[in-house]
Backbone as a printed PyTorch tensor [residue, N CA C, xyz], in Angstrom:
tensor([[[ 40.1000,   1.7680,   1.4090],
         [ 39.6890,   0.3980,   1.5210],
         [ 38.2930,   0.2650,   2.0050]],

        [[ 37.6530,  -0.7310,   1.4200],
         [ 36.3090,  -1.1250,   2.0030],
         [ 36.5990,  -2.4200,   2.6880]],

        [[ 36.2540,  -2.4870,   3.9940],
         [ 36.6340,  -3.6210,   4.8150],
         [ 35.3620,  -4.3760,   5.2970]],

        [[ 35.5890,  -5.6620,   5.5820],
         [ 34.5130,  -6.4560,   6.1870],
         [ 34.1450,  -5.8220,   7.5140]],

        [[ 32.8190,  -5.7210,   7.7820],
         [ 32.4120,  -5.1700,   9.0990],
         [ 32.9090,  -6.0130,  10.2580]],

        [[ 33.3570,  -5.4000,  11.3140],
         [ 33.7440,  -6.0710,  12.5550],
         [ 33.1400,  -5.3530,  13.6980]],

        [[ 32.8440,  -6.0400,  14.7240],
         [ 32.2060,  -5.4630,  15.8860],
         [ 33.0220,  -4.4080,  16.5720]],

        [[ 34.4100,  -4.6100,  16.5200],
         [ 35.2150,  -3.6480,  17.2010],
         [ 35.7450,  -2.5810,  16.2740]],

        [[ 35.2920,  -2.5190,  15.0170],
         [ 35.6040,  -1.4610,  14.0640],
         [ 37.1550,  -1.3360,  13.8870]],

        [[ 37.8490,  -2.4990,  14.0720],
         [ 39.2950,  -2.5680,  13.8570],
         [ 40.0510,  -1.7050,  14.8910]],

        [[ 39.4810,  -1.5640,  16.0980],
         [ 40.1730,  -0.8460,  17.1430],
         [ 41.1950,  -1.7350,  17.9050]],

        [[ 41.0360,  -3.0680,  17.7900],
         [ 41.9400,  -3.9620,  18.5480],
         [ 43.0640,  -4.4860,  17.6290]],

        [[ 42.9170,  -4.3660,  16.3310],
         [ 44.0260,  -4.7840,  15.3950],
         [ 43.8420,  -4.1220,  14.0600]],

        [[ 44.8810,  -3.9970,  13.3500],
         [ 44.8040,  -3.4140,  11.9860],
         [ 44.1950,  -4.4740,  11.0310]],

        [[ 43.5460,  -4.0460,   9.9590],
         [ 42.9590,  -5.0040,   9.0550],
         [ 44.1100,  -5.6980,   8.2730]],

        [[ 43.7750,  -6.8820,   7.8490],
         [ 44.7290,  -7.6940,   7.0350],
         [ 44.1000,  -7.7920,   5.6470]],

        [[ 44.7880,  -8.4400,   4.7240],
         [ 44.2600,  -8.7100,   3.3650],
         [ 42.9480,  -9.4320,   3.4350]],

        [[ 42.8260, -10.3330,   4.3830],
         [ 41.5490, -11.1640,   4.4760],
         [ 40.3630, -10.3140,   4.8780]],

        [[ 40.6080,  -9.1290,   5.4140],
         [ 39.5230,  -8.1970,   5.8190],
         [ 39.0510,  -7.2700,   4.6520]],

        [[ 39.8950,  -7.1930,   3.6260],
         [ 39.6730,  -6.2060,   2.5400],
         [ 38.6030,  -6.7650,   1.5700]],

        [[ 37.6020,  -5.9760,   1.2850],
         [ 36.6100,  -6.3000,   0.2480],
         [ 36.9770,  -5.5940,  -1.0520]],

        [[ 37.5300,  -4.3850,  -0.9690],
         [ 37.9690,  -3.5860,  -2.1150],
         [ 39.0460,  -2.6050,  -1.6390]],

        [[ 40.0330,  -2.5040,  -2.4630],
         [ 41.1290,  -1.4790,  -2.2100],
         [ 41.1870,  -0.6090,  -3.4410]],

        [[ 41.1390,   0.7010,  -3.2030],
         [ 41.1770,   1.6600,  -4.3430],
         [ 42.4470,   2.5020,  -4.2390]],

        [[ 43.2210,   2.5820,  -5.2600],
         [ 44.3610,   3.4740,  -5.3800],
         [ 44.0130,   4.5250,  -6.3590]],

        [[ 44.2910,   5.7830,  -5.9770],
         [ 44.1140,   6.9160,  -6.8820],
         [ 45.5280,   7.2970,  -7.3710]],

        [[ 45.7930,   7.1680,  -8.6110],
         [ 47.1920,   7.2520,  -9.0850],
         [ 47.3730,   8.4020, -10.0850]],

        [[ 48.4090,   9.1870,  -9.9050],
         [ 48.8500,  10.1640, -10.8360],
         [ 50.3380,   9.9650, -11.0840]],

        [[ 51.2260,  10.5450, -10.3090],
         [ 52.6220,  10.3470, -10.4920],
         [ 53.1080,   8.9510, -10.0280]],

        [[ 52.2930,   8.3150,  -9.2040],
         [ 52.6430,   6.9780,  -8.7320],
         [ 52.1180,   5.7690,  -9.5270]],

        [[ 51.5920,   6.0640, -10.7290],
         [ 50.9350,   5.0510, -11.5180],
         [ 51.8250,   3.8070, -11.7390]],

        [[ 53.0790,   4.0090, -12.1520],
         [ 53.9340,   2.8650, -12.4280],
         [ 54.1680,   1.9810, -11.2170]],

        [[ 54.3670,   2.6150, -10.0890],
         [ 54.5580,   1.8810,  -8.8230],
         [ 53.3110,   1.1480,  -8.4030]],

        [[ 52.1870,   1.9010,  -8.5220],
         [ 50.8250,   1.2680,  -8.1360],
         [ 50.5270,   0.0570,  -9.0200]],

        [[ 50.8140,   0.1510, -10.3230],
         [ 50.5370,  -0.9390, -11.2420],
         [ 51.5830,  -2.0810, -11.1130]],

        [[ 52.7720,  -1.7610, -10.6430],
         [ 53.8590,  -2.7020, -10.5790],
         [ 53.9850,  -3.3630,  -9.2070]],

        [[ 55.0010,  -2.9230,  -8.4600],
         [ 55.2890,  -3.6120,  -7.1750],
         [ 54.0870,  -3.6170,  -6.1780]],

        [[ 53.3970,  -2.5040,  -6.1210],
         [ 52.2910,  -2.4470,  -5.1420],
         [ 51.1680,  -3.4870,  -5.5040]],

        [[ 50.7770,  -3.4660,  -6.7820],
         [ 49.7130,  -4.4060,  -7.2230],
         [ 50.1690,  -5.8240,  -7.0280]],

        [[ 51.3950,  -6.1290,  -7.3390],
         [ 51.9260,  -7.5000,  -7.1600],
         [ 51.8110,  -7.9340,  -5.7190]],

        [[ 52.1630,  -7.0290,  -4.7910],
         [ 52.1150,  -7.3160,  -3.3690],
         [ 50.6660,  -7.5660,  -2.9460]],

        [[ 49.7300,  -6.7790,  -3.3660],
         [ 48.2950,  -7.0070,  -3.0220],
         [ 47.8750,  -8.3750,  -3.5210]],

        [[ 48.2710,  -8.7250,  -4.7390],
         [ 47.8890, -10.0450,  -5.2800],
         [ 48.4560, -11.2120,  -4.4930]],

        [[ 49.7310, -11.0980,  -4.1450],
         [ 50.4110, -12.1350,  -3.3730],
         [ 49.7170, -12.3600,  -1.9890]],

        [[ 49.2460, -11.2650,  -1.4340],
         [ 48.6490, -11.3560,  -0.1130],
         [ 47.1050, -11.6860,  -0.2490]],

        [[ 46.5440, -11.7550,  -1.4070],
         [ 45.1480, -12.1730,  -1.6000],
         [ 44.1290, -11.0720,  -1.5220]],

        [[ 44.4990,  -9.8230,  -1.7050],
         [ 43.4840,  -8.8040,  -1.7520],
         [ 42.5740,  -9.0660,  -2.9490]],

        [[ 41.3080,  -9.2780,  -2.7000],
         [ 40.4560,  -9.8180,  -3.7400],
         [ 40.1700,  -8.9210,  -4.9240]],

        [[ 40.1540,  -7.5920,  -4.6630],
         [ 39.8440,  -6.6310,  -5.7660],
         [ 40.5390,  -5.3370,  -5.4800]],

        [[ 41.1990,  -4.8200,  -6.5340],
         [ 41.8970,  -3.5220,  -6.4790],
         [ 41.4340,  -2.7670,  -7.6880]],

        [[ 41.0730,  -1.4590,  -7.4440],
         [ 40.8390,  -0.5020,  -8.5260],
         [ 41.9770,   0.5160,  -8.4940]],

        [[ 42.5450,   0.7120,  -9.6730],
         [ 43.5800,   1.7850,  -9.7920],
         [ 42.8860,   2.8830, -10.6220]],

        [[ 42.5130,   3.9850,  -9.9520],
         [ 41.8930,   5.0750, -10.6300],
         [ 42.9420,   5.9940, -11.2030]],

        [[ 43.0580,   6.0810, -12.5070],
         [ 44.0920,   6.8130, -13.2510],
         [ 43.6070,   8.2860, -13.4590]],

        [[ 44.2610,   9.1760, -12.8170],
         [ 43.8560,  10.5920, -12.9340],
         [ 44.1020,  11.1730, -14.2780]],

        [[ 45.2320,  10.7930, -14.8890],
         [ 45.5860,  11.3120, -16.1990],
         [ 44.6620,  10.8460, -17.3350]],

        [[ 44.4320,   9.5340, -17.3810],
         [ 43.5970,   8.9500, -18.4550],
         [ 42.1270,   8.9410, -18.1100]],

        [[ 41.8350,   9.2080, -16.8180],
         [ 40.4510,   9.2790, -16.3280],
         [ 39.7040,   7.9610, -16.5580]],

        [[ 40.4130,   6.8820, -16.2200],
         [ 39.8250,   5.5480, -16.2920],
         [ 40.1970,   4.8220, -15.0060]],

        [[ 39.5720,   3.6750, -14.7740],
         [ 39.9110,   2.8330, -13.6390],
         [ 40.3580,   1.4600, -14.2010]],

        [[ 41.4190,   0.9550, -13.5610],
         [ 41.8630,  -0.4390, -13.9390],
         [ 41.2700,  -1.3100, -12.7850]],

        [[ 40.4850,  -2.2400, -13.1430],
         [ 39.8570,  -3.1510, -12.2250],
         [ 40.6020,  -4.4650, -12.2440]],

        [[ 41.1000,  -4.8610, -11.0960],
         [ 41.9390,  -6.0740, -10.9220],
         [ 41.2630,  -7.0490,  -9.9480]],

        [[ 41.0300,  -8.2780, -10.4660],
         [ 40.2790,  -9.2770,  -9.6530],
         [ 40.9920, -10.6350,  -9.7840]],

        [[ 40.6950, -11.5540,  -8.9340],
         [ 41.2300, -12.9490,  -8.8860],
         [ 42.7500, -12.9280,  -8.6630]],

        [[ 43.1520, -12.5700,  -7.4210],
         [ 44.5640, -12.5490,  -7.1000],
         [ 45.2500, -13.9160,  -7.0320]],

        [[ 46.5290, -13.9420,  -7.3110],
         [ 47.3070, -15.1580,  -7.1800],
         [ 48.7390, -14.7940,  -7.1080]],

        [[ 49.5940, -15.8240,  -6.9780],
         [ 51.0330, -15.5620,  -6.7420],
         [ 51.6800, -14.8360,  -8.0150]],

        [[ 51.0830, -14.9980,  -9.1770],
         [ 51.6130, -14.3430, -10.3660],
         [ 50.9610, -12.9970, -10.7060]],

        [[ 50.0420, -12.5540,  -9.8610],
         [ 49.3170, -11.2940, -10.0580],
         [ 47.8500, -11.5330, -10.1770]],

        [[ 47.1590, -10.6000, -10.7330],
         [ 45.6810, -10.6820, -10.9260],
         [ 45.3640, -11.2850, -12.2390]],

        [[ 44.4930, -12.3370, -12.1700],
         [ 44.0920, -13.0060, -13.4310],
         [ 43.2290, -12.1470, -14.2960]],

        [[ 42.4000, -11.2480, -13.7180],
         [ 41.5440, -10.3850, -14.4680],
         [ 41.9920,  -8.9290, -14.1960]],

        [[ 42.3480,  -8.2680, -15.2840],
         [ 42.7350,  -6.8350, -15.2660],
         [ 42.1240,  -6.1640, -16.4870]],

        [[ 41.2040,  -5.2240, -16.1720],
         [ 40.5850,  -4.5150, -17.2860],
         [ 40.4800,  -3.0390, -17.0160]],

        [[ 40.6300,  -2.2070, -18.0260],
         [ 40.4500,  -0.8130, -17.9030],
         [ 39.0150,  -0.4470, -18.2520]],

        [[ 38.3890,   0.3430, -17.4910],
         [ 36.9910,   0.6900, -17.7170],
         [ 36.8550,   2.2040, -17.5270]],

        [[ 35.9510,   2.7280, -18.3670],
         [ 35.7240,   4.1390, -18.3340],
         [ 34.3520,   4.4540, -17.7390]],

        [[ 33.6820,   3.4740, -17.3210],
         [ 32.3580,   3.6840, -16.6850],
         [ 32.4630,   4.6160, -15.5060]],

        [[ 31.4500,   5.3760, -15.2490],
         [ 31.4410,   6.2400, -14.1140],
         [ 31.1340,   5.4510, -12.8610]],

        [[ 30.2660,   4.4530, -12.9310],
         [ 29.8270,   3.6970, -11.7720],
         [ 30.4470,   2.3260, -11.8560]],

        [[ 31.0570,   1.8960, -10.7870],
         [ 31.5970,   0.5400, -10.6660],
         [ 30.9750,  -0.1650,  -9.5200]],

        [[ 30.9710,  -1.5180,  -9.5780],
         [ 30.3690,  -2.3410,  -8.5220],
         [ 31.4450,  -3.3360,  -8.0760]],

        [[ 31.7990,  -3.2740,  -6.7440],
         [ 32.7620,  -4.2520,  -6.2340],
         [ 32.1290,  -5.6400,  -6.3100]],

        [[ 32.9260,  -6.6370,  -6.6170],
         [ 32.4740,  -8.0570,  -6.7880],
         [ 31.9320,  -8.5640,  -5.4730]],

        [[ 32.5410,  -8.2490,  -4.3390],
         [ 32.1600,  -8.8300,  -3.0940],
         [ 31.0430,  -8.0100,  -2.3950]],

        [[ 30.6560,  -6.8660,  -2.9990],
         [ 29.6000,  -6.0110,  -2.4610],
         [ 28.7090,  -5.5880,  -3.6270]],

        [[ 27.9870,  -6.5770,  -4.2500],
         [ 27.2430,  -6.3100,  -5.5040],
         [ 26.1480,  -5.2910,  -5.4100]],

        [[ 25.6770,  -4.9770,  -4.2270],
         [ 24.5720,  -3.9870,  -4.0490],
         [ 25.1190,  -2.5490,  -3.8450]],

        [[ 26.4500,  -2.4010,  -3.9360],
         [ 27.1270,  -1.1360,  -3.7980],
         [ 27.5800,  -0.5920,  -5.1800]],

        [[ 27.2510,   0.6560,  -5.4490],
         [ 27.7050,   1.2680,  -6.6860],
         [ 28.5370,   2.4920,  -6.2790]],

        [[ 29.7370,   2.5690,  -6.8810],
         [ 30.6460,   3.6810,  -6.5420],
         [ 30.8490,   4.4960,  -7.7800]],

        [[ 30.6090,   5.7390,  -7.7060],
         [ 30.7850,   6.7250,  -8.7740],
         [ 32.2460,   7.1420,  -8.7650]],

        [[ 33.0240,   6.6430,  -9.6940],
         [ 34.4550,   6.9830,  -9.6720],
         [ 34.7610,   8.4030, -10.1640]],

        [[ 33.7640,   9.0380, -10.7580],
         [ 34.0030,  10.4280, -11.2420],
         [ 34.1880,  11.3080,  -9.9820]],

        [[ 33.7590,  10.9860,  -8.8480],
         [ 34.0010,  11.7800,  -7.6370],
         [ 35.4590,  11.7150,  -7.2590]],

        [[ 36.1260,  10.6340,  -7.5300],
         [ 37.5650,  10.5030,  -7.2890],
         [ 38.4120,  11.2710,  -8.3220]],

        [[ 37.8370,  11.5430,  -9.4880],
         [ 38.5150,  12.1920, -10.5620],
         [ 38.4070,  13.7510, -10.4660]],

        [[ 37.5060,  14.2380,  -9.7080],
         [ 37.2920,  15.6660,  -9.6460],
         [ 38.4610,  16.3450,  -9.0260]],

        [[ 38.8220,  17.4940,  -9.6010],
         [ 39.9410,  18.2390,  -9.0400],
         [ 39.4960,  19.1970,  -7.9850]]])
């Protein structure tokens, strides 16, 4: 997770969905669960952006705009570098997550 900065570095309480800028799941055998119940839960709680990095297909599914029915935007991308919507000056090389 990439969280909003806090002065106490979350030592006084655990982060909530409102604190999350980006949540990344790296999925192999858990892909069906990550795409299904887990992703639905994140959307219901308002996690703004989730990336599911698929180890088998070597792609990332980018999910944005959460709501009660799930994420309005879901797209599979094969780019090596991705940019979180809430942190546009940050580039994350997903190939580092795919290395064995």
